[in-house]
C-alpha positions in Angstrom: 128.1 144.9 66.5 129.4 148.0 68.3 126.2 149.8 67.8 125.7 150.5 71.4 128.4 151.9 73.3 129.2 153.0 77.0 127.5 156.3 77.9 124.6 156.0 75.4 121.0 156.1 76.2 118.6 153.3 75.0 115.2 154.2 73.7 112.1 152.1 72.9 108.4 152.7 72.6 106.8 149.6 74.4 103.7 148.2 76.1 106.0 147.3 79.0 107.3 143.8 78.5 110.1 144.4 76.1 110.3 147.6 78.1 110.8 145.8 81.3 113.4 143.4 79.9 115.3 146.4 78.3 115.2 148.4 81.6 116.6 145.3 83.5 119.5 144.9 81.1 120.4 148.5 81.1 120.5 148.6 84.8 122.9 145.6 84.9 125.1 147.0 81.9 125.0 150.7 83.2 123.1 152.3 80.4 120.4 154.9 80.7 117.1 153.8 79.3 114.0 155.9 78.3 111.0 153.8 77.6 108.0 155.4 76.0 104.7 153.8 77.2 101.1 154.6 78.2 98.8 154.3 81.2 96.8 151.9 79.0 99.1 149.1 79.7 99.3 147.3 82.9 100.5 149.4 85.9 102.9 146.6 87.0 104.9 146.9 83.9 105.3 150.7 84.1 106.3 150.4 87.6 108.7 147.7 86.8 110.4 149.8 84.2 110.6 152.6 86.8 112.1 150.4 89.4 115.0 149.3 87.1 115.8 152.9 86.6 113.9 153.8 83.4 113.4 157.5 82.7 109.7 156.4 81.8 107.5 158.7 79.6 103.8 158.0 79.9 101.2 158.7 77.3 97.4 158.8 78.5 95.2 156.2 76.7 91.7 157.6 75.8 89.3 156.0 78.0 91.8 153.3 79.3 91.8 152.0 75.7 94.7 151.1 73.4 94.1 152.9 70.1 96.2 153.1 66.9 96.5 156.9 67.5 98.2 156.2 70.9 100.7 153.8 69.3 101.5 156.4 66.6 102.2 159.0 69.3 104.5 156.8 71.4 106.2 155.9 68.0 107.0 159.4 67.1 108.3 160.4 70.4 110.7 157.5 70.4 111.8 158.4 66.9 112.1 161.9 68.1 114.6 161.0 71.0 116.3 158.6 68.7 117.7 161.6 66.5 119.4 163.1 69.6 123.1 162.3 69.8 124.4 159.4 72.1 120.9 157.6 71.5 120.6 154.0 70.6 117.0 153.1 69.3 116.2 149.4 69.7 113.4 149.9 67.4 111.7 146.5 68.0 109.2 146.8 65.1 112.1 146.8 62.6 114.8 145.1 64.5 115.3 141.5 62.9 117.3 140.3 66.0 113.8 139.5 67.4 113.0 137.0 64.4 116.4 135.4 64.9 115.8 134.9 68.7 112.3 133.7 68.2 113.4 131.0 65.8 114.3 129.0 68.7 110.7 128.2 69.7 110.2 126.8 66.1 113.3 124.6 66.6 111.8 123.3 69.9 108.5 122.6 68.4 110.1 120.6 65.7 112.1 118.4 68.4 109.0 117.9 70.3 106.2 117.5 67.8 108.2 116.7 64.7 107.4 118.0 61.3 104.0 116.9 61.3 102.6 119.9 63.4 99.4 121.0 61.8 99.3 124.6 62.8 100.8 127.2 64.9 99.2 130.6 65.9 100.1 133.6 67.9 99.0 137.2 68.5 100.9 139.8 66.4 102.7 142.7 68.2 106.0 143.2 66.3 105.4 139.8 64.8 109.0 138.8 65.7 107.6 135.7 67.4 105.3 134.4 64.7 107.7 135.2 61.9 110.7 133.6 63.7 108.7 130.3 64.4 107.6 130.2 60.8 110.9 130.5 59.4 112.2 127.9 61.8 109.4 125.4 60.9 109.9 125.9 57.3 113.7 125.4 57.5 112.9 122.1 59.2 110.3 121.0 56.3 107.3 121.5 58.4 104.3 122.5 56.6 102.3 123.7 59.6 99.7 126.3 58.8 100.7 129.8 60.4 97.9 131.8 61.9 98.7 135.3 62.8 95.9 136.6 65.7 94.5 139.9 66.6 91.6 141.2 68.8 88.4 141.4 66.9 88.1 145.1 68.0 91.3 146.0 66.3 91.4 144.1 63.1 94.3 145.7 61.1 95.5 142.5 59.8 92.3 141.2 58.5 90.5 144.5 57.4 93.3 146.9 57.4 91.7 149.1 60.1 92.7 149.0 63.6 90.6 149.8 66.6 90.5 150.3 70.6 91.3 147.1 72.7 92.9 146.2 76.0 95.0 143.3 75.0 98.6 144.2 76.1 101.4 143.6 73.8 99.7 143.0 70.5 97.6 144.8 67.9 99.4 148.2 67.4 96.7 149.2 64.8 99.0 148.6 61.8 100.5 145.6 59.9 104.2 145.3 61.1 106.9 145.3 58.6 108.3 141.9 59.9 105.0 140.4 58.8 105.4 139.9 55.1 103.4 137.8 52.6 104.7 134.3 52.7 105.5 134.4 56.5 102.1 133.5 57.5 99.0 131.8 55.9 96.0 133.5 57.2 95.1 136.1 59.9 92.1 135.7 62.3 90.4 137.6 65.1 89.5 136.6 68.5 86.9 138.3 70.5 88.6 140.0 73.7 85.9 138.8 76.1 86.8 135.1 75.1 90.5 135.8 75.5 90.0 137.1 79.0 87.7 134.3 80.0 90.3 131.8 78.6 93.0 133.5 80.6 91.0 132.9 83.8 90.4 129.3 82.8 94.0 128.8 82.1 94.8 129.7 85.6 92.0 127.7 87.3 92.2 124.5 85.1 95.6 124.3 83.9 97.7 126.2 86.3 99.0 128.4 83.7 99.0 132.0 84.9 99.3 134.4 82.1 97.5 137.4 80.4 94.9 138.3 77.9 97.1 137.8 74.7 97.9 134.3 76.0 94.3 133.7 76.4 93.7 134.8 73.0 96.3 132.6 71.6 94.9 129.4 73.4 91.2 130.4 72.2 92.4 130.5 68.6 94.5 127.2 69.0 91.5 125.3 70.3 89.4 126.6 67.3 92.0 125.5 64.9 92.3 122.0 66.5 88.5 121.5 66.4 88.6 122.6 62.6 91.6 120.3 61.8 90.1 117.2 63.5 91.2 114.5 65.8 95.0 113.7 65.7 96.0 117.1 64.6 98.7 118.9 66.6 98.3 122.7 67.1 100.9 124.8 69.1 100.8 128.3 70.4 102.4 130.1 73.3 101.6 131.6 76.8 103.7 134.5 76.6 104.1 136.2 80.0 102.9 136.1 83.7 99.7 137.0 85.1 101.4 138.8 88.0 101.6 141.6 85.7 98.0 142.0 85.6 96.8 141.5 89.2 96.1 145.3 89.7 93.6 145.4 86.6 90.3 143.9 86.2 91.5 140.7 84.3 91.7 138.7 87.6 89.2 140.6 89.6 86.0 138.5 88.6 
C-alpha cells in the first residue's frame, strides 16, 4: 500500500511476540524498529527484540504484574513516537490486517472439522485471532459458538474492569476495538493458576510446549467440551513456544 517506505522507523507497543516478529522483519528489510514493552513480560521476548536490533523501551511492571495502567503507559508512548516524522505505527490493536491474516486458521478448521464444529475459544489480546477465526467460520456457514477468554483476575470483557495478571499476550485491561458485538457469543474467565498448571500438563502429557495463554485456552476448551457433551468438537489454539518462558517461574516447578 506504500504506507511504509525506506528510511522510516517502525513503532509498536507489545508484550513481545508481535514485537519479536516485527523486529525480525525490520532486521531483514532494513528498517529501524522501536518496540515499547515492559519487564513484566518474558525476559526472552525482550532479549529477542534487542538481538534483532530493536531499540527497545522498557516500562517497569508494578510488582511484576501486568496491570491496565501499564498497558496505557506503553500505548501513550507508542502514540507519542508515532507522531514523529518518518515513523510508521503498526498499531496492532486497530490494524485490520491481523484479522484478515487469522482468517486462515478458521478456514483450516473448516477443512479439518467441517461446518459441524461446536465451539471455538481463545484468549483476547488485540482480538485479531478470535475475530479472524469467527469471520472465516461464519463465511463457511459454520455456527460454532465463539468464546472470548481472559484471566479471572483481569475480567475486562466480562465485568468491564481489568486487573493485575501474569498471562503474556492477552488481557490488556480493556475491550479491544476489533471485538465488536456479533463477532463472539460470550466471554469467559479462567483462573490463572489453572492455566499455568495446564501449560505444564500440555508439555508433560501431550508434548505441546507453550505458554500460559495456551494453557488458558485449553482449560476453557475442555470445560466447553464437557458442557457440550459427547460428540461435540471444540477447537482452540496453542499460540507460542514454551522456550520463551524458561527463565520465568512457569516451568520451574
